[in-house]
N, C-alpha and C positions, 0 to 999 in steps of 0.2 A: 504494499500499499504505499503511496506517495500523497504528499500535501503540496498543493500549489496555491499560494495565497490562503484563501479561506475554504479551498475546495479539497475535499478528500477524494481519491481515486483509487480503486481496486483494479488492477490489471495484471493477474497473476502471472502468466507467461505466454499469452496470446495463442495457446493452443489448448488448454483445458477450460472448458465452460465453468460459470460460475454456478455454485449451488445457491439455493434461496438463503442458507446460513451465512454464505459469503455476502451476498447482497444485503442482508439485514445488518450486518455489522458496518458496513459503509453507508448504506442508505435506508435507514430504518423507516423513513417515512413512505417508502415504497410498499410497506405492509401495514400502514394505517388501517384501521377498521371503519373509519367513517371520515367524511369530509371535515376540514377544519371550521370551527365555529364562525369564522368570518366569511364564509360562503354564502351566497344569497339562497334563498329558497328556490330559485330557478336554476341552480347549479346541480347538474346530474352527476352524482358520485359512481365512479367506476373503479373499483378496486384494482390497483396496480398489479396485486399479487395474481389477481385473475387473468390479467392481460399477459404478464409473463408466463403463467401456465398455458394459456392459449398459443402464445408464440412458440413455446417448447413443443406443444402438441403438434403445431404445424412444420416443426423441423428447425426452428430458428433458435439458437442457444446464446444466452447472454455470455458475452466475453469480457466485459468491463462494466463498472458502475461507478458513478459519482455522485456526490451530494454537495453541491455549493452551499456555503453559509453565508446568508445575506442579513444583515441586522437592519431592520427598518427604523424609521425616526422615532417611533414610540417604544423601541426596544425589543420587539418580538423578532422572531426568526422564521420566516415562511420555510417551509420545506419543499425543496425542489430536489429533483434527482434525474438522472439520465443513465439508461443502459444501453450499451452497444453489442 
């Protein structure tokens, strides 16, 4: 795992796909059980864990994960992540 600025990145070796446990260690928000309270009622929550599972079922394997850490003006940190 490496850290670039305020971003943690997991890219083990470029050959071995990541397990859910690996992704959870770097990007725990990918496994959130519900939308953040700041989302409006119009927001449709789609669990990222379900998307990861669906992509695996279709033959796509996660090879890297990152979770940038941004601090908002009011001090909270929105959770964003990327899987490659």
